[in-house]
C-alpha positions in Angstrom: -20.9 21.8 24.7 -24.7 21.4 24.5 -26.5 24.4 26.1 -28.8 23.7 29.1 -31.4 25.7 27.2 -32.1 22.8 25.0 -34.1 21.1 27.8 -37.8 21.1 28.0 -41.0 21.9 26.0 -43.3 24.8 26.7 -45.3 24.4 29.9 -48.5 22.4 29.5 -50.7 24.0 32.1 -53.6 26.0 30.7 -52.6 25.1 27.2 -54.8 25.1 24.1 -54.3 24.3 20.5 -54.0 27.5 18.5 -53.8 27.8 14.7 -50.9 30.1 14.1 -50.9 32.9 11.5 -48.1 34.0 9.2 -45.7 36.4 10.9 -46.0 40.0 10.0 -44.5 43.3 11.4 -46.3 44.4 14.5 -46.9 47.8 16.1 -45.0 48.6 19.2 -46.6 46.9 22.2 -45.8 46.6 25.8 -47.3 43.1 26.2 -45.2 40.0 26.0 -45.3 38.0 22.8 -46.9 34.6 22.7 -46.1 31.8 20.3 -49.2 32.4 18.2 -47.8 35.9 17.3 -44.9 34.5 15.3 -45.2 30.8 14.7 -45.7 29.4 11.2 -48.8 27.8 9.8 -48.7 24.6 11.8 -50.8 24.1 14.9 -48.9 24.8 18.1 -49.7 24.3 21.8 -49.6 27.8 23.3 -50.1 29.1 26.8 -53.3 31.1 27.4 -51.6 33.8 29.4 -49.2 36.3 27.8 -46.4 35.1 30.0 -45.1 32.2 28.0 -42.5 30.4 30.2 -39.9 27.8 29.1 -38.2 25.4 31.4 -34.8 26.9 32.2 -33.5 24.0 34.2 -30.7 22.0 32.9 -31.8 18.5 32.1 -29.8 15.4 31.4 -30.7 13.7 28.1 -32.3 10.8 30.1 -34.7 13.3 31.7 -36.1 14.4 28.4 -39.0 12.8 26.5 -38.0 10.9 23.4 -39.5 13.6 21.2 -37.4 16.3 23.0 -34.2 14.2 22.7 -34.9 13.8 18.9 -35.6 17.5 18.5 -32.4 18.4 20.3 -30.4 16.0 18.3 -31.9 17.4 15.1 -31.0 20.9 16.2 -27.4 20.0 16.8 -27.1 18.1 13.5 -28.9 20.8 11.5 -26.6 23.4 13.0 -23.4 21.5 12.3 -24.2 19.9 8.9 -27.2 21.8 7.5 -30.7 20.5 7.0 -29.9 19.2 3.5 -26.8 17.3 4.8 -28.7 15.6 7.7 -30.9 12.5 7.3 -33.5 11.1 9.6 -31.1 8.2 10.2 -28.4 10.7 11.3 -30.8 12.2 13.8 -31.9 8.9 15.1 -28.4 7.7 15.6 -27.5 10.9 17.5 -30.6 10.6 19.7 -30.0 6.9 20.3 -33.5 6.0 18.9 -34.7 4.2 15.8 -35.5 6.0 12.6 -39.0 4.7 13.0 -39.4 6.6 16.3 -38.3 9.8 14.6 -41.0 9.3 12.0 -43.5 8.4 14.6 -43.1 11.7 16.4 -42.4 14.0 13.4 -43.5 12.0 10.3 -40.8 13.5 8.1 -37.6 15.6 8.1 -39.8 18.6 7.1 -41.9 18.0 10.2 -38.8 17.6 12.4 -37.5 20.9 11.0 -40.7 22.7 11.8 -40.5 21.4 15.4 -36.9 22.7 15.6 -38.0 26.1 14.2 -40.8 26.3 16.8 -38.4 25.5 19.5 -35.8 28.1 18.3 -38.5 30.8 18.1 -39.6 29.9 21.6 -36.1 30.4 22.9 -36.0 33.8 21.2 -39.3 34.8 22.7 -38.0 33.8 26.1 -35.2 36.4 25.8 -36.7 39.0 23.5 -40.4 38.7 24.1 -40.5 41.7 26.3 -39.2 44.8 24.5 -36.5 46.7 26.3 -37.7 49.7 28.3 -35.0 52.0 29.5 -34.9 55.6 30.4 -32.3 56.6 27.8 -30.9 55.4 24.5 -27.7 54.3 26.2 -29.5 52.2 28.8 -31.8 50.6 26.1 -28.8 49.8 23.9 -26.9 48.2 26.8 -30.0 46.2 27.8 -30.5 44.9 24.3 -26.8 44.1 23.9 -26.8 42.2 27.2 -29.8 40.2 26.1 -28.2 39.2 22.8 -25.0 38.2 24.5 -26.9 36.1 27.0 -28.9 34.4 24.3 -25.7 33.4 22.5 -24.1 32.2 25.7 -27.1 30.1 26.8 -28.1 28.9 23.4 -25.1 28.3 21.2 -26.7 25.5 19.2 -29.8 27.5 18.7 -27.8 30.5 17.4 -25.7 28.3 15.1 -28.9 26.7 13.8 -30.4 30.1 12.9 -27.4 31.0 10.8 -27.2 27.7 9.1 -30.9 27.7 8.4 -30.7 31.1 6.7 -27.8 29.8 4.6 -30.1 27.1 3.2 -31.8 29.7 1.2 -35.1 27.9 1.1 -38.6 28.7 2.1 -38.4 27.4 5.7 -35.2 29.4 6.3 -37.0 32.5 5.0 -40.0 31.8 7.2 -37.7 31.5 10.2 -36.1 34.9 9.4 -39.5 36.5 9.1 -40.5 35.2 12.5 -37.4 36.5 14.2 -37.8 39.8 12.5 -41.2 40.2 14.2 -39.3 40.2 17.5 -36.5 42.5 16.3 -39.0 44.9 14.7 -41.0 45.1 17.9 -37.9 46.1 19.8 -37.2 48.9 17.2 -40.9 50.0 17.3 -40.8 50.2 21.1 -37.7 52.4 21.0 -39.3 54.6 18.4 -42.5 54.9 20.4 -40.5 56.1 23.4 -38.8 58.8 21.2 -35.4 57.2 21.6 -34.6 56.8 17.9 -34.0 59.3 15.2 -37.3 60.0 13.4 -35.7 59.3 10.0 -34.5 55.8 10.8 -35.4 52.9 8.4 -37.0 50.6 10.9 -37.0 47.6 8.7 -33.3 47.8 8.1 -32.7 48.7 11.8 -34.3 45.3 12.7 -32.4 43.5 10.0 -29.1 45.0 11.2 -29.6 43.6 14.7 -30.0 40.1 13.2 -27.4 40.3 10.4 -24.6 41.7 12.5 -24.9 39.0 15.2 -25.7 36.1 12.9 -23.0 37.1 10.4 -20.4 37.2 13.1 -21.3 33.8 14.3 -21.3 32.3 10.8 -17.6 33.2 10.5 -16.7 32.5 14.1 -13.8 30.1 13.4 -12.1 32.9 11.3 -12.9 35.6 13.9 -11.5 33.4 16.6 -8.1 33.3 14.9 -8.3 37.0 14.1 -9.4 38.2 17.5 -7.7 35.6 19.6 -10.8 34.5 21.5 -14.0 32.5 20.7 -17.2 34.5 20.4 -18.6 31.9 22.9 -16.0 32.7 25.5 -16.8 35.3 28.3 -14.1 37.5 26.9 -15.3 37.2 23.3 -18.9 37.8 24.1 -18.2 40.8 26.3 -16.0 42.4 23.6 -18.6 41.8 20.9 -21.4 43.2 23.1 -19.4 46.4 23.8 -18.5 46.9 20.2 -22.0 46.2 18.8 -23.7 48.4 21.4 -21.4 51.2 20.7 -22.0 50.8 16.9 -25.8 51.1 17.3 -25.6 53.8 19.9 -22.9 56.1 18.5 -22.0 54.9 15.0 -18.4 55.0 13.8 -18.1 58.6 12.5 -17.2 61.6 14.6 -20.0 64.2 14.9 -19.4 67.1 12.5 -17.5 70.0 14.0 -19.5 73.1 14.6 -18.1 76.0 12.6 -17.3 79.0 14.7 -18.7 82.2 13.5 -16.0 83.9 11.5 -14.6 87.2 12.3 -15.7 90.1 10.2 
C-alpha cells in the first residue's frame, strides 16, 4: 500500500534557491535542520525559516503534479526493483505518462534519482530534524524508538528505497547514507551534550548502528515475517521491533557485572 507520506513537495512560500553543500557531521544543535544542511550538490528549493514543513495530507494521485507522480512512481519502482533494474520507460508506465515527460521534468534517470533522494531526505528531516530532548536516557530512547517506528509506518516505500539504494553500492547510495548519517549523528551528539551517553561511546558507530539495525531488519523483512509471525509493517510487528531495539540501545544484552561482596577475613 502506498504511504500517504508520498504526497506533496516542500512548501513554496518564502522559498529561495540555495546551493547545497556536501553533507558532513555536525555539532549538536537545538535548531531544526533545513534541507541545505544535508542535501547533495544540486540546487534545491529550501524554506527560509528553520521550520521546514512538508505536506502531511493524503493525496490521491490525480491531485499531484505530474512531476510528483513521476517521482513517486520512481520511488516505488526503485524500492522494488532497484535503480539499475528500473528504466525511464518503467517509471513512465507506472506514472501513466510518456517517457518524454519524465525526461522533460528530470532529464535523465540520474536526475530522477536525485529528486527521489531529495524527497527521501526531506521525509527524514520531517521526523528526525528536531533532536530528541528528554529528561532521562530512558525517555530519550523511547522517543527515538517511537519516531523510527512512526517513520517506517508512514513511509514504507521511503524506508524500502533507502535500503535498496544502499545495496546498489554506488556513489549516489553512499551519498544518501552520508546525508542520513548527518541526522543520526546529530541525535547522538545532542544526547552526548545532555550528558545522557557514556563518555567513551564511539559516536560515529552509534549513529551507524541506528541506521544499520533498522535498515538491515527491513531488508530481510520477508524472512523475518516468517520467523516472527508478523510483518514489520504491522502494528504488532512495529511495536515489538520498537520495544526490542529501544531496550538494546538503552540496556544492552548483558547482565551488569555482579558486585563482589567483601570477603570475610
